[in-house]
N, C-alpha and C positions, 0 to 999 in steps of 0.2 A: 503493498498500499504506500502511496505517496506519503512523504512525510507532512503531518499536521502542520507544523510551523511555517515550512517551505509553503504551502499553500496560504496559510495565515497572513505572512509577509507579502506575498503577491495580491492578495484581496486589498490588504491595506494600502500598497502602492499603487494600486488603480482606484482606489477611494470607494471600495464596495464596502457596504455596512452589515456584511456577513461573516458568520465564522465558518471553518471548514465543517464542522460538525453540524451546522444548521445546512449548508447546502448539501452534503452527503446525506442528510436526512430527507431533505426534499427528493434528490435524486431517486432514492430508493422508494419513496412514497409515489413517486410519479410513475416509477417503473413497474410498480405493483400492478396497475391496470393498464396504463399508458404507455409502455415500451414501443409498441408498434407506432405510434403515433408521434414520439420524441423526435425533435429537430435540436440539435446542440447549438446551432446557429441562433434559431428561435428563443432558445434559453439564454443564452447570453444577451441577447436583445432584452428579453424580460428583467433580466437581472439590471441591466443599465438603467432601464425606464423605473424599476421599482426602487433602486438606489439613488434615483433622480441625477444620473450622470448624463454629460453631454457628449460622450467618447463612446468610440466604438470599441468594445471589448476585445473583438476578434484581435486587434491589433496590441490589446493588453499584455502584461505581465503574466496575469493569471490565467488566459485562456488555454494554453498548452496544458498547465497544471490541472485545470478543470476538465479538459479533454481526456487526459489520463486517468482522472477520478472517475468520471462518467464510465469509460471503458472498464475500470476494475469494478464498479458496483455493478453493471452490467453482467460482467463474467461471473461475479460472486453470485449474482441473484440467479443466473441461468445454471449455475452448476451446485448451488445451495453450498458452497465452500465455507469453511472456518472463517473466512472473512465477512461472513453473513453477520455483521455486529456493526452497532454504532461505533463510528469514526471518531475518536475521542483521544485528547493528548494523555500520553502514558506517564505513569510514574518517573523521574520524582517529581512532577508538577503536581502543586498543590491541591488536595482533595477538593476544595471549593471550586476550582477552575475546572476540574473534571466534572464533578456535579452540574456546574453552569454548563458546560459542553453538552453534558445529556441530556439536560433542561432544553438546550438549543435545538438538538437533534431531534427529539421528540417533538418540538414545535414545527420544524422544517419537515418533518416525517409526515404530520398531519396535513398541514398545507398541499405537501406534494400529493397523499391521497386524494385530497379533493381535485387538485389540478389535474390528476391522472384519470379521474372518472370513477371514483369510488359511488356506489350507489347504496342505499339502505338495505335493499333486498340481498345484498351480497354478503350481509353480515349475519351471522348466528349471534345467539345471547353473548357466548364467551367472547367473540369478538368485539361486541358492543362495548362489554365490561371491560376487555383489553384496551380498546381507544380511549373510553375514559379514562382508564388508570395512564393511559400516555398524557393525555390532557393535564392530569393532576400533576405527573412528572414535568411536563414543561413550564409548570407553575411554581415548582419546587423552591422553597427557601434555601438559599445557599449559606447562609450565615449558620453554619453548623460548625459543632465543635470538631476537630481533626483528632481524631484518635482511631484505634484499631477496630471500634465496633461501627463507627462511621465509614470506614474503609471497607468494612465487610457489607454493611447495607448498600454501599455504592456498586460494589460488585454483584450483589443480589439483584439491585434494580436493573444493571445493565444486561443481566442473564434474562430476567422477566422481559424486557425490551425485546429481546432476540427471539424470545418465543412466541411473542405477540407477532412477530415479523414472520416467523417460520409458519405459524398459524394461520395467517392471512395468505401464504403462498400456498395454501392447499385448499384454497376456496376454488371451487369447480370454473368459475369464470377467470381466475388469475392462473390456474394450471393451464388452461386452455390458451392463454395468452403466451405463456412460457414455453409451451410444447410445441408451437409452430415457428418455422424461422422468423427471425427477426427482420423488421422492414424499417428500424429506425436509422437516422441519418446521424452518425457522430460527427462526421467534418463535412 
């Protein structure tokens, strides 16, 4: 996986108000239902518009790294690899920063699901509960005491998020999307 802070630095250099975790979550959410209609160039345009930038991100520092991240997300979702988890900074980064990144990832994922075409009828009660839990995670209070118990809780939350994602990938409509060849345009 592309290094978290390399992407973060490039996003800041391009003036984008996003974190790598948030964009990774957004990509995963979009790809759950909308991989066949995804256009990398259109996504860059959307990011620039949402970030209120007056520049073409295709020429920015972040474009090649985001393209690489996009390809990695698509591959991990197609193959359901061990990379199929939230993209967060790793230790020794402060627990609060990692927790904030998980909250950003959850927020981006939920946004991506909506942009990708999530429909209420795609969700069983377990998935509805899981997505409600992700909403709560996206609003988590990061002013937590750093200790061993908090580290364990972050690990458990991250694993729970991963399980919700894996459960979503088992929805019939999602499996149908991922079992046919991709029509998406990464470049």
